[in-house]
C-alpha positions as CSV (number, residue, x, y, z in Angstrom):
1,M,0.0,0.0,0.0
2,L,2.9,2.4,0.8
3,A,4.5,1.7,-2.6
4,L,1.2,2.4,-4.3
5,C,0.9,5.6,-2.4
6,A,4.5,6.5,-3.4
7,G,3.5,6.1,-7.0
8,L,0.4,8.3,-6.5
9,D,2.6,10.9,-4.7
10,A,5.0,10.9,-7.7
11,I,2.2,11.5,-10.2
12,Y,0.8,14.3,-7.9
13,S,4.3,15.9,-7.9
14,V,4.7,15.7,-11.6
15,V,1.3,17.3,-12.2
16,N,2.2,20.2,-9.9
17,F,5.4,20.8,-11.8
18,L,3.6,20.6,-15.1
19,M,1.2,23.4,-14.0
20,Q,4.1,25.9,-14.2
21,D,5.9,27.6,-17.1
22,A,9.5,28.6,-16.7
23,D,8.4,32.1,-15.7
24,G,5.9,30.7,-13.2
25,S,2.6,31.5,-14.9
26,L,-0.1,29.0,-15.5
27,T,-0.2,27.7,-19.0
28,L,-3.6,25.9,-18.8
29,R,-6.8,27.6,-19.7
30,N,-9.5,27.9,-17.0
31,H,-11.5,24.8,-18.1
32,L,-8.2,22.7,-18.4
33,L,-7.1,23.9,-15.0
34,K,-10.4,22.9,-13.4
35,G,-10.0,19.4,-15.0
36,T,-6.5,19.2,-13.7
37,V,-7.6,20.2,-10.2
38,V,-10.4,17.5,-10.2
39,F,-7.8,15.0,-11.4
40,M,-5.4,16.0,-8.7
41,G,-8.2,15.8,-6.1
42,R,-9.1,12.3,-7.1
43,L,-5.5,11.3,-7.0
44,A,-5.1,12.8,-3.5
45,V,-8.1,10.9,-2.3
46,A,-6.8,7.7,-3.7
47,A,-3.3,8.3,-2.2
48,G,-4.9,9.2,1.2
49,V,-7.0,6.1,1.2
50,C,-4.0,3.9,0.4
51,T,-2.0,5.6,3.3
52,I,-4.9,5.1,5.7
53,A,-5.2,1.4,4.6
54,A,-1.4,1.0,5.2
55,G,-1.8,2.5,8.7
56,I,-4.6,0.2,9.5
57,W,-2.7,-2.8,8.0
58,R,0.3,-1.9,10.2
59,A,-1.8,-1.3,13.4
60,Q,0.1,-3.8,15.4
61,T,3.3,-1.7,15.2
62,G,1.9,1.1,17.4
63,R,3.0,3.9,15.0
64,S,0.3,3.4,12.5
65,W,-1.6,6.4,13.8
66,L,1.0,8.6,12.0
67,L,0.2,7.0,8.7
68,I,-3.5,7.4,9.4
69,V,-3.1,11.1,10.2
70,N,-1.0,11.5,6.9
71,G,-3.7,9.7,5.0
72,L,-6.5,11.7,6.5
73,A,-4.8,15.0,5.7
74,F,-4.1,13.8,2.1
75,T,-7.7,12.7,1.7
76,A,-8.9,16.1,3.0
77,L,-6.7,17.9,0.5
78,G,-8.2,15.8,-2.3
79,L,-11.7,16.5,-1.1
80,I,-11.1,20.2,-0.8
81,S,-9.8,20.1,-4.4
82,L,-12.9,18.3,-5.6
83,F,-15.7,20.1,-3.6
84,W,-14.5,23.5,-2.6
85,I,-16.5,26.2,-4.3
86,G,-15.0,29.6,-4.6
87,K,-11.5,30.9,-4.3
88,L,-9.3,28.6,-2.2
89,T,-6.5,30.3,-0.3
90,L,-3.2,28.8,0.5
91,L,-3.8,28.7,4.2
92,P,-6.1,25.6,4.5
93,V,-3.9,23.7,1.9
94,A,-0.8,24.7,3.8
95,L,-2.1,23.5,7.1
96,L,-3.1,20.1,5.6
97,L,0.4,19.8,4.1
98,V,1.9,20.7,7.6
99,A,-0.1,17.8,9.1
100,M,1.1,15.5,6.3
101,A,4.8,16.5,6.6
102,M,4.9,16.4,10.4
103,S,3.3,13.0,10.6
104,A,5.6,11.7,7.9
105,G,8.6,13.3,9.5
106,I,7.9,11.9,13.0
107,L,7.2,8.4,11.4
108,E,10.6,8.6,9.6
109,L,12.4,9.7,12.8
110,V,10.8,6.9,14.8
111,T,11.6,4.4,12.1
112,A,15.2,5.5,12.2
113,R,15.4,4.8,15.9
114,T,14.3,1.2,15.4
115,L,17.1,0.6,12.9
116,R,20.0,0.4,15.4
117,H,22.1,-2.0,13.5
118,H,21.4,-0.7,10.0
119,V,23.5,2.6,9.9
120,V,22.7,3.5,6.3
121,D,18.9,3.0,6.8
122,R,19.0,4.9,10.0
123,W,20.8,7.8,8.4
124,L,18.4,7.9,5.5
125,F,15.4,7.9,7.7
126,D,16.9,10.6,10.0
127,F,17.6,12.8,6.9
128,A,14.1,12.1,5.6
129,G,12.5,13.0,8.9
130,A,14.3,16.2,9.3
131,A,13.6,17.2,5.7
132,S,9.9,16.4,6.2
133,I,9.8,18.6,9.3
134,G,11.6,21.3,7.3
135,F,8.8,21.1,4.7
136,A,6.2,21.3,7.4
137,L,7.8,24.5,8.7
138,A,8.1,26.0,5.2
139,F,4.4,25.3,4.5
140,F,3.4,26.8,7.8
141,S,5.4,29.9,7.0
142,L,4.0,30.1,3.4
143,G,0.4,29.6,4.7
144,F,0.7,32.5,7.0
145,G,2.6,34.6,4.6
146,W,5.7,34.8,6.7
147,I,7.9,33.9,3.8
148,G,6.8,35.3,0.4
149,A,7.1,33.5,-2.9
150,S,8.7,35.1,-5.9
151,H,5.5,34.8,-7.8
152,S,1.9,34.0,-6.9
153,D,1.9,30.4,-8.2
154,A,5.1,29.3,-6.4
155,S,2.9,27.1,-4.2
156,F,2.8,24.6,-7.2
157,L,6.6,24.3,-7.0
158,W,6.6,23.9,-3.2
159,I,3.8,21.3,-3.3
160,G,5.4,19.5,-6.3
161,A,8.8,19.3,-4.4
162,Y,7.2,18.0,-1.3
163,F,5.2,15.3,-3.0
164,G,8.2,14.2,-5.0
165,F,10.2,14.0,-1.8
166,S,7.3,12.2,-0.1
167,A,7.1,9.7,-2.9
168,I,10.8,8.8,-2.4
169,C,10.3,8.5,1.3
170,M,7.2,6.4,1.1
171,L,8.8,4.0,-1.3
172,A,11.9,3.7,0.9
173,L,9.6,3.0,3.9
174,A,7.7,0.4,2.0
175,L,10.9,-1.3,0.8
176,R,12.3,-1.2,4.3
177,L,9.1,-2.6,5.9
178,H,9.0,-5.3,3.3
179,G,12.7,-6.2,3.9
180,L,12.1,-6.4,7.6
181,R,9.0,-8.6,7.2
182,R,11.0,-10.9,4.9
183,S,13.9,-11.2,7.3
184,Q,11.6,-11.8,10.2
185,S,9.8,-14.6,8.2
186,G,13.2,-16.1,7.3
187,Q,14.3,-16.1,10.9
188,S,11.1,-17.8,12.0
189,Q,11.5,-20.5,9.3
190,V,15.1,-21.1,10.5
191,L,13.9,-21.4,14.2
192,S,11.2,-23.8,13.2
193,L,13.7,-26.1,11.6
């Protein structure tokens, strides 16, 4: 489920980057923009549901609530894109992105602490956790206007960068959890012999 979510995050990231010209202006006409926003909303809902399912699936680990928070925020972001009528400001989107980045960052940092004997994995998850928390702080600052963007549509670039980073982190987490599960099942088979 996490690997599927990583793929959806990657698509979401690419669509955000495609929404920009080199000068930062939107290249799509209003009707195409609306269609793209609806597509992105559906994509966000699908990725959020996958993340929630992964959290429920991993409920026995005790840290699954972080995945569920991440998935709920992503689903809410998708629903806002689908059903919000009127002009949407950056603040509600930024606050949902803060929740997503903080929950992912905490999960990555906690995962790093469990990898005591795997130095490379631990370093990777420590870096990913710190970067996710950095994105959360950046989105918080952007949402409240504490840091300005060079142009009005820079939020597409920030969101695209975050979801690209998130896709890489979700895929790494999925691969790591799969590897841990495989090594645990291999150890249990050896013990049963």
